[in-house]
C-alpha positions in Angstrom: 64.6 93.1 81.2 66.3 91.4 78.3 66.9 93.0 74.9 65.1 91.7 71.8 67.0 89.1 69.8 66.1 91.0 66.5 67.8 94.2 67.8 71.0 92.3 68.9 71.1 90.4 65.5 70.8 93.7 63.6 73.5 95.2 65.7 75.8 92.2 65.2 75.2 92.3 61.4 76.0 96.0 61.2 79.1 95.6 63.3 80.3 92.7 61.1 79.8 95.0 58.1 82.2 97.4 59.6 80.0 100.0 61.2 81.3 101.7 64.4 79.5 100.8 67.6 78.4 104.4 68.2 76.9 104.6 64.8 75.1 101.3 65.2 73.8 102.4 68.6 72.4 105.6 66.9 70.7 103.6 64.1 69.0 101.4 66.6 68.1 104.1 68.9 66.1 105.8 66.1 63.8 102.8 66.1 63.8 102.0 69.8 61.4 103.3 72.4 64.2 103.4 75.0 67.6 104.3 73.6 69.3 102.2 76.4 67.9 99.1 74.6 70.0 100.1 71.5 73.1 100.5 73.7 72.6 97.2 75.4 72.0 95.5 72.0 75.3 96.9 70.7 77.1 95.6 73.8 75.6 92.2 73.6 76.5 92.0 69.9 80.1 92.7 70.8 80.0 89.8 73.3 79.8 91.9 76.5 77.4 90.3 79.0 74.3 92.3 79.8 75.1 92.4 83.6 78.5 93.8 82.8 77.1 96.5 80.5 74.5 97.5 83.2 77.2 97.5 85.8 79.5 99.7 83.7 76.8 102.2 82.9 74.7 102.1 86.1 72.0 104.7 86.3 73.6 106.8 83.7 72.3 104.5 80.9 68.7 105.8 81.4 69.6 109.3 82.5 71.7 110.1 79.4 68.8 109.6 77.1 67.1 112.6 78.8 70.2 114.7 77.7 69.5 114.1 74.0 66.7 114.9 71.5 65.4 113.0 68.5 68.1 113.4 65.7 70.9 113.1 68.3 70.9 109.3 68.5 74.4 108.9 67.2 75.6 111.5 69.6 74.1 109.4 72.3 76.1 106.4 71.0 79.3 108.4 70.9 78.9 109.5 74.5 78.5 105.9 75.5 81.5 104.9 73.4 83.6 107.6 75.1 82.6 106.2 78.4 83.7 102.7 77.4 80.2 101.1 77.1 81.2 99.1 74.0 84.8 98.2 75.1 85.3 94.5 75.0 87.2 93.3 78.1 90.6 91.6 77.5 91.2 88.4 79.5 94.5 89.1 81.2 97.1 86.5 81.8 98.8 86.0 85.2 101.6 88.5 84.4 99.2 91.1 83.1 97.0 90.7 86.2 99.9 91.5 88.5 100.9 94.5 86.2 97.2 95.8 86.4 97.3 95.5 90.2 100.5 97.5 90.5 99.0 100.1 88.1 95.8 100.3 90.2 97.9 100.8 93.3 99.8 103.6 91.5 96.4 105.2 90.5 95.2 104.9 94.1 98.3 106.7 95.3 98.0 109.5 92.8 95.8 111.7 94.9 93.2 112.2 92.1 92.9 112.4 88.4 90.6 114.5 86.2 87.4 112.7 85.1 88.4 112.6 81.4 91.7 111.0 82.2 90.2 108.7 84.7 87.8 107.4 82.2 90.5 106.9 79.6 92.6 105.1 82.2 89.8 102.8 83.2 89.1 102.0 79.5 92.8 101.0 79.1 92.5 98.6 82.1 89.3 97.0 80.6 90.9 96.6 77.2 94.2 95.3 78.5 96.2 98.2 77.2 98.6 98.1 80.2 101.6 99.8 78.5 99.5 102.7 77.6 98.0 102.9 81.1 101.6 102.8 82.4 102.6 105.7 80.2 99.6 107.7 81.2 100.2 107.3 84.8 104.0 108.0 84.5 103.2 111.3 82.6 100.8 112.5 85.3 102.6 111.3 88.4 101.3 111.9 91.9 99.5 115.1 92.6 101.4 117.6 94.6 100.2 117.7 98.2 97.6 115.1 97.7 99.3 112.0 96.3 101.6 109.6 98.1 104.7 109.7 95.9 106.7 106.9 97.4 103.8 104.5 97.1 103.1 105.8 93.5 106.6 105.4 92.2 107.2 102.0 94.0 104.0 100.7 92.2 105.1 102.1 88.9 108.6 100.6 89.1 107.0 97.2 90.0 104.6 97.5 87.0 107.3 98.7 84.6 109.7 95.9 85.4 107.0 93.4 84.5 106.1 95.1 81.3 108.0 94.2 78.2 109.8 97.4 77.1 108.2 97.0 73.7 104.6 96.1 74.9 102.2 98.2 72.9 105.0 100.7 72.4 106.9 101.5 69.2 108.7 104.6 70.5 110.3 103.1 73.6 108.1 105.1 76.0 107.7 102.1 78.4 111.5 102.0 78.9 111.6 105.8 79.3 108.8 105.8 81.8 110.4 103.0 83.7 113.7 104.9 83.9 111.8 108.0 85.0 109.9 106.0 87.6 113.1 104.6 89.0 114.6 108.1 89.2 111.6 109.5 91.0 111.4 106.6 93.4 115.2 107.1 94.2 114.4 110.8 94.9 111.6 109.8 97.3 113.8 107.4 99.2 116.6 110.0 99.8 
């Protein structure tokens, strides 16, 4: 089912005026029969294809409305925002695609990650914040007894060597995390 043009236009106008996506979603939800229509309208207004939005949120989109009551529309919008519903995907260049693949390989070799951190990491992949994803993965490292350390650190070194040491990083953490990854990999290979 397609979302009304008027709702998308209203969302676009509010976003252009500087309103946050979660706030706009809440404002629209107050007037919508289904709050999910408000969420979809905000995503469409940000340029995210409807199929992508529905894929990101899946069955949760409808279920989450049941968790809230009238007057909590903005909270609903904030929950969707936290889960990345309104994140505009960045088109990655060839180098970034390879970095992302190495980072995904590292994530797969971690042996698990808490849901909040997993959501945050997924959002970084969508928005193309690969240096921040690299730093997050390096901080956590593979889980003791569950991860595959050699695979993890190998993927991290490969990603780190492709990242510019200053990509999205004013404090040099990419360079520090790369040094740490190399050290950890060397320990695994001993």
